[in-house]
MDTraj code that builds the backbone (N, CA, C; nanometers):
import mdtraj as md
import numpy as np

residues = "UNK UNK UNK UNK UNK UNK UNK UNK UNK UNK UNK UNK UNK UNK UNK UNK UNK UNK UNK UNK UNK UNK UNK UNK UNK UNK UNK UNK UNK UNK UNK UNK UNK UNK UNK UNK UNK UNK UNK UNK UNK UNK UNK UNK UNK UNK UNK UNK UNK UNK UNK UNK UNK UNK UNK UNK UNK UNK UNK UNK UNK UNK UNK UNK UNK UNK UNK UNK UNK UNK UNK UNK UNK UNK UNK UNK".split()
xyz = np.array([
    [-6.2164, -7.7415, 0.7848],
    [-6.2615, -7.8979, 0.7488],
    [-6.4087, -7.9026, 0.7868],
    [-6.4207, -7.9433, 0.9112],
    [-6.5509, -7.9839, 0.9869],
    [-6.5981, -7.8760, 1.0601],
    [-6.7226, -7.8107, 1.0528],
    [-6.7820, -7.7582, 1.1461],
    [-6.7773, -7.8007, 1.2919],
    [-6.7538, -7.7151, 1.3984],
    [-6.7893, -7.7651, 1.5206],
    [-6.9601, -7.7719, 1.5450],
    [-6.9835, -7.8736, 1.6365],
    [-7.1220, -7.9222, 1.6688],
    [-7.1874, -7.7763, 1.7414],
    [-7.0844, -7.7096, 1.8184],
    [-7.1553, -7.5977, 1.8945],
    [-7.2050, -7.5090, 1.7943],
    [-7.1461, -7.4617, 1.6831],
    [-7.2021, -7.3688, 1.5915],
    [-7.3368, -7.4111, 1.5403],
    [-7.3438, -7.5147, 1.5224],
    [-7.4869, -7.5878, 1.4882],
    [-7.5862, -7.5420, 1.6003],
    [-7.5430, -7.5951, 1.7249],
    [-7.6154, -7.5609, 1.8405],
    [-7.6616, -7.4389, 1.8381],
    [-7.5810, -7.3262, 1.8359],
    [-7.5922, -7.1869, 1.8417],
    [-7.6905, -7.1591, 1.7379],
    [-7.6728, -7.1892, 1.6357],
    [-7.7637, -7.1520, 1.5100],
    [-7.9011, -7.2052, 1.5416],
    [-7.9258, -7.3284, 1.5650],
    [-8.0491, -7.3824, 1.5831],
    [-8.1212, -7.3163, 1.7083],
    [-8.0511, -7.2888, 1.7993],
    [-8.1212, -7.2173, 1.9223],
    [-8.1577, -7.0770, 1.8791],
    [-8.0766, -7.0091, 1.7951],
    [-8.1223, -6.8650, 1.7585],
    [-8.2232, -6.8603, 1.6523],
    [-8.2350, -6.9700, 1.5795],
    [-8.3691, -6.9942, 1.4835],
    [-8.4656, -7.0174, 1.5437],
    [-8.4637, -7.1054, 1.6713],
    [-8.5839, -7.1516, 1.7365],
    [-8.6460, -6.9973, 1.8128],
    [-8.5366, -6.9343, 1.8681],
    [-8.5920, -6.8025, 1.9193],
    [-8.6523, -6.7135, 1.8296],
    [-8.6175, -6.6948, 1.7122],
    [-8.6808, -6.6400, 1.6172],
    [-8.8300, -6.6758, 1.5768],
    [-8.8229, -6.8128, 1.5695],
    [-8.9702, -6.8589, 1.5420],
    [-9.0599, -6.8248, 1.6638],
    [-9.0036, -6.8502, 1.7960],
    [-9.0874, -6.7996, 1.9006],
    [-9.1409, -6.6920, 1.8971],
    [-9.0428, -6.5641, 1.8731],
    [-9.0765, -6.4404, 1.8669],
    [-9.1948, -6.4116, 1.7548],
    [-9.1832, -6.4752, 1.6369],
    [-9.2700, -6.4667, 1.5303],
    [-9.3956, -6.5186, 1.5668],
    [-9.4030, -6.6299, 1.6326],
    [-9.5278, -6.6753, 1.6898],
    [-9.5959, -6.6158, 1.7772],
    [-9.5108, -6.5558, 1.8727],
    [-9.6060, -6.4586, 1.9787],
    [-9.6321, -6.3200, 1.9164],
    [-9.5480, -6.2577, 1.8299],
    [-9.6075, -6.1711, 1.7424],
    [-9.7378, -6.1899, 1.6797],
    [-9.7478, -6.3043, 1.5895],
    [-9.8621, -6.3413, 1.5303],
    [-9.9769, -6.3547, 1.6009],
    [-9.9635, -6.4240, 1.7319],
    [-10.0642, -6.4542, 1.8270],
    [-10.1123, -6.3239, 1.8904],
    [-10.0363, -6.2240, 1.9015],
    [-10.0715, -6.0957, 1.9618],
    [-10.1551, -6.0303, 1.8599],
    [-10.1100, -6.0228, 1.7327],
    [-10.1879, -5.9758, 1.6242],
    [-10.3435, -6.0177, 1.6124],
    [-10.3447, -6.1321, 1.6192],
    [-10.4597, -6.2052, 1.6050],
    [-10.5551, -6.1944, 1.7336],
    [-10.5066, -6.1705, 1.8493],
    [-10.5894, -6.1553, 1.9634],
    [-10.6310, -5.9999, 1.9588],
    [-10.5448, -5.9021, 1.9050],
    [-10.5848, -5.7568, 1.9128],
    [-10.5883, -5.7119, 1.7867],
    [-10.6591, -5.7945, 1.6975],
    [-10.6823, -5.7354, 1.5491],
    [-10.7608, -5.5873, 1.5726],
    [-10.8564, -5.5821, 1.6541],
    [-10.9470, -5.4462, 1.6541],
    [-10.8606, -5.3394, 1.6728],
    [-10.7447, -5.3566, 1.7695],
    [-10.6819, -5.2384, 1.7772],
    [-10.5700, -5.1929, 1.6913],
    [-10.5272, -5.2682, 1.5910],
    [-10.4594, -5.2296, 1.4665],
    [-10.5052, -5.1147, 1.3809],
    [-10.4409, -5.0143, 1.3673],
    [-10.4551, -4.9011, 1.2829],
    [-10.3809, -4.9090, 1.1658],
    [-10.4172, -4.8924, 1.0444],
    [-10.3310, -4.8918, 0.9129],
    [-10.2450, -4.7608, 0.9121],
    [-10.1258, -4.7633, 0.8826],
    [-10.0794, -4.6362, 0.8656],
    [-10.1071, -4.5724, 0.7279],
    [-10.0705, -4.4475, 0.7299],
    [-10.0843, -4.3752, 0.5991],
    [-9.9862, -4.4139, 0.5135],
    [-10.0086, -4.4039, 0.3710],
    [-9.9205, -4.4359, 0.2767],
    [-9.7912, -4.3493, 0.2802],
    [-9.6799, -4.4072, 0.2767],
    [-9.5643, -4.3502, 0.2753],
    [-9.5198, -4.3290, 0.1389],
    [-9.3892, -4.2748, 0.1212],
    [-9.3394, -4.2364, -0.0058],
    [-9.3258, -4.3579, -0.1103],
    [-9.2683, -4.4451, -0.0448],
    [-9.2542, -4.5894, -0.1297],
    [-9.3954, -4.6533, -0.1636],
    [-9.4715, -4.6554, -0.0758],
    [-9.6239, -4.6999, -0.1027],
    [-9.6965, -4.6173, -0.2075],
    [-9.6676, -4.4917, -0.2081],
    [-9.7272, -4.4028, -0.2931],
    [-9.6814, -4.4162, -0.4286],
    [-9.5573, -4.4311, -0.4328],
    [-9.4796, -4.4578, -0.5807],
    [-9.5076, -4.6063, -0.6435],
    [-9.5303, -4.7127, -0.5442],
    [-9.5811, -4.8332, -0.6023],
    [-9.7075, -4.8298, -0.6478],
    [-9.7906, -4.7592, -0.5859],
    [-9.9138, -4.7291, -0.6232],
    [-9.9467, -4.6590, -0.7631],
    [-9.8577, -4.5639, -0.7870],
    [-9.8486, -4.4843, -0.9108],
    [-9.8196, -4.5917, -1.0159],
    [-9.7077, -4.6601, -0.9851],
    [-9.6538, -4.7612, -1.0853],
    [-9.7523, -4.8637, -1.1409],
    [-9.8146, -4.9116, -1.0043],
    [-9.9281, -5.0309, -1.0453],
    [-10.0605, -4.9950, -1.1009],
    [-10.0993, -4.8506, -1.0890],
    [-10.2214, -4.8063, -1.1473],
    [-10.1911, -4.7575, -1.3107],
    [-10.0993, -4.7305, -1.3293],
    [-10.0537, -4.6939, -1.4836],
    [-10.0528, -4.5545, -1.4956],
    [-10.1011, -4.4631, -1.3877],
    [-10.1073, -4.3230, -1.4196],
    [-9.9712, -4.2646, -1.4330],
    [-9.9476, -4.2078, -1.5380],
    [-9.7994, -4.1387, -1.5320],
    [-9.7718, -4.0395, -1.4161],
    [-9.6613, -4.0630, -1.3607],
    [-9.6191, -3.9635, -1.2529],
    [-9.6312, -3.8215, -1.2776],
    [-9.5745, -3.7637, -1.3965],
    [-9.5639, -3.6480, -1.4366],
    [-9.6805, -3.5655, -1.4437],
    [-9.8009, -3.6369, -1.4689],
    [-9.9429, -3.5982, -1.5237],
    [-10.0333, -3.5854, -1.3835],
    [-9.9701, -3.5924, -1.2667],
    [-10.0339, -3.5774, -1.1515],
    [-10.1465, -3.4616, -1.1399],
    [-10.2881, -3.4873, -1.0854],
    [-10.3728, -3.3928, -1.0989],
    [-10.4049, -3.3693, -0.9418],
    [-10.4153, -3.2427, -0.8967],
    [-10.4281, -3.1817, -0.7534],
    [-10.5345, -3.0692, -0.7704],
    [-10.6213, -3.0775, -0.6959],
    [-10.7351, -2.9840, -0.7121],
    [-10.7919, -2.9366, -0.8366],
    [-10.7928, -3.0421, -0.9374],
    [-10.8520, -2.9887, -1.0619],
    [-10.7385, -2.9192, -1.1686],
    [-10.6439, -2.9038, -1.1440],
    [-10.5196, -2.8566, -1.2051],
    [-10.4031, -2.9598, -1.2071],
    [-10.3439, -2.9493, -1.3192],
    [-10.2185, -3.0432, -1.3516],
    [-10.1003, -2.9739, -1.2650],
    [-10.0485, -3.0739, -1.1963],
    [-9.9376, -3.0231, -1.0966],
    [-9.8167, -2.9347, -1.1769],
    [-9.7938, -3.0105, -1.2748],
    [-9.6602, -2.9688, -1.3615],
    [-9.6979, -2.8514, -1.4698],
    [-9.8158, -2.8605, -1.5156],
    [-9.8293, -2.7492, -1.6150],
    [-9.9430, -2.6453, -1.5578],
    [-10.0114, -2.6486, -1.4466],
    [-10.1120, -2.5748, -1.3983],
    [-10.2126, -2.5584, -1.4848],
    [-10.2562, -2.6248, -1.5822],
    [-10.3556, -2.6244, -1.6789],
    [-10.4663, -2.7023, -1.5967],
    [-10.5915, -2.6586, -1.6320],
    [-10.7211, -2.7099, -1.5677],
    [-10.7498, -2.8432, -1.6319],
    [-10.7811, -2.9573, -1.5463],
    [-10.7982, -3.0869, -1.5756],
    [-10.9368, -3.0797, -1.6597],
    [-10.9445, -3.1518, -1.7754],
    [-11.0773, -3.1709, -1.8336],
    [-11.1057, -3.3165, -1.8682],
    [-11.2331, -3.3191, -1.8751],
    [-11.2589, -3.4914, -1.8863],
    [-11.2477, -3.5205, -2.0386],
    [-11.1951, -3.6119, -2.0640],
    [-11.1780, -3.6612, -2.2064],
    [-11.2617, -3.7794, -2.2353],
])
top = md.Topology()
chain = top.add_chain()
for i, resn in enumerate(residues, 1):
    res = top.add_residue(resn, chain, resSeq=i)
    for name in ("N", "CA", "C"):
        top.add_atom(name, md.element.get_by_symbol(name[0]), res)
traj = md.Trajectory(xyz[None], top)
């Protein structure tokens, strides 16, 4: 029927702890921004980049040759 007030107290305390951790993380990032090194693109980021650039995935070019067909890439 009715929720016990203790449940709301625990939920509120947990949410406040999450907010405090988030603020501490953001503060650390702001203070040490010069030490942050971006990671290399992983498989998901590369796939998203391929989807957003509009380049067909099957027609990837590596080293002047098409990966799938082995044909030499030419300018069109």
